[in-house]
C-alpha positions in Angstrom: -42.7 -25.0 52.1 -40.6 -27.4 49.9 -36.9 -26.6 49.9 -34.3 -27.5 47.3 -32.9 -30.0 49.7 -36.3 -31.8 49.8 -36.3 -31.9 46.0 -32.9 -33.4 46.0 -33.8 -36.3 48.3 -34.6 -39.8 47.0 -37.8 -41.3 48.1 -37.8 -45.1 48.4 -40.8 -47.4 48.9 -39.4 -50.6 50.3 -41.3 -53.9 49.9 -40.8 -56.9 52.1 -41.3 -60.5 51.0 -44.6 -60.4 52.9 -45.8 -57.6 50.7 -45.7 -55.0 53.4 -44.4 -51.6 52.3 -42.9 -48.5 53.9 -41.7 -45.2 52.5 -38.3 -43.7 53.4 -36.4 -40.6 52.3 -32.6 -40.7 51.7 -29.8 -38.5 50.4 -28.4 -39.4 47.0 -25.1 -40.0 48.8 -26.5 -42.8 51.0 -25.3 -46.2 50.2 -27.1 -49.6 50.4 -25.4 -50.2 53.7 -26.5 -46.8 55.0 -30.1 -47.6 54.0 -30.0 -51.0 55.6 -28.7 -49.5 58.9 -31.3 -46.7 58.8 -34.2 -49.1 58.2 -32.9 -51.5 61.0 -32.7 -48.6 63.4 -36.1 -47.2 62.5 -37.9 -50.5 61.9 -41.6 -49.7 61.1 -44.2 -50.8 63.7 -46.1 -52.8 61.1 -43.1 -54.9 60.2 -42.5 -56.4 63.7 -43.1 -60.0 62.4 -40.3 -59.6 59.8 -37.7 -57.9 62.2 -34.2 -59.2 61.7 -31.3 -59.5 64.2 -28.8 -57.3 62.4 -28.7 -54.6 59.6 -25.9 -56.6 58.0 -28.3 -59.2 56.6 -30.7 -56.7 55.0 -30.3 -56.6 51.2 -31.8 -54.2 48.7 -33.0 -55.4 45.3 -33.4 -52.9 42.5 -34.4 -53.8 38.9 -33.7 -57.4 39.6 -30.2 -56.9 41.1 -28.9 -57.1 44.6 -27.2 -53.8 45.5 -23.8 -54.2 47.0 -23.2 -52.2 50.2 -21.1 -49.3 48.8 -23.5 -48.5 45.9 -25.1 -45.1 46.4 -28.5 -44.0 45.4 -26.9 -41.2 43.3 -24.8 -43.8 41.4 -28.1 -45.5 40.4 -29.3 -42.2 38.9 -32.7 -42.4 40.7 -35.0 -39.5 40.0 -34.9 -37.1 42.9 -38.2 -36.0 44.3 -40.0 -39.1 43.0 -40.6 -42.5 44.7 -38.6 -45.5 43.6 -39.6 -49.0 44.6 -37.0 -51.5 45.9 -37.4 -54.9 47.6 -35.8 -55.4 51.0 -34.9 -59.0 51.9 -33.0 -60.7 54.7 -30.0 -62.7 53.3 -26.7 -63.5 54.9 -24.6 -63.2 51.7 -25.0 -61.9 48.2 -25.0 -64.4 45.4 -22.0 -64.7 43.1 -22.6 -63.3 39.6 -22.2 -65.9 36.8 -19.8 -65.4 33.9 -22.2 -62.9 32.2 -22.5 -60.8 35.3 -26.1 -62.0 35.9 -27.4 -63.0 39.2 -28.7 -66.5 38.9 -29.9 -66.7 42.5 -32.2 -63.7 42.0 -34.7 -66.0 40.3 -35.1 -68.0 43.5 -35.6 -64.8 45.5 -38.1 -63.4 43.1 -40.1 -66.6 43.3 -40.1 -66.3 47.0 -41.1 -62.6 46.8 -44.0 -63.0 44.4 -45.4 -66.5 44.7 -45.6 -67.1 48.5 
């Protein structure tokens, strides 16, 4: 039986640079930092080759933008009960936005994600 709480949850399909995917379910109140910590602590068996040393280097990319740690899924207005796709990458620091607020370094990450 599906409850209202189940319907309110956000389903994420995370994609690694290698192309491997895994589905997770989160609360709209969960932040990018919460998600990185959860994924690190529940690292999927099929992702062993991509395992990282710390959750602090895991970064989420949604619609071409790196998500900063305090951004919640609810703030992104993701559709509850449906699956949203995000990329998960290992990166020590987030790129600095340029004067237009755009992320110039994302193009290099996208090339690595899609062409290797």
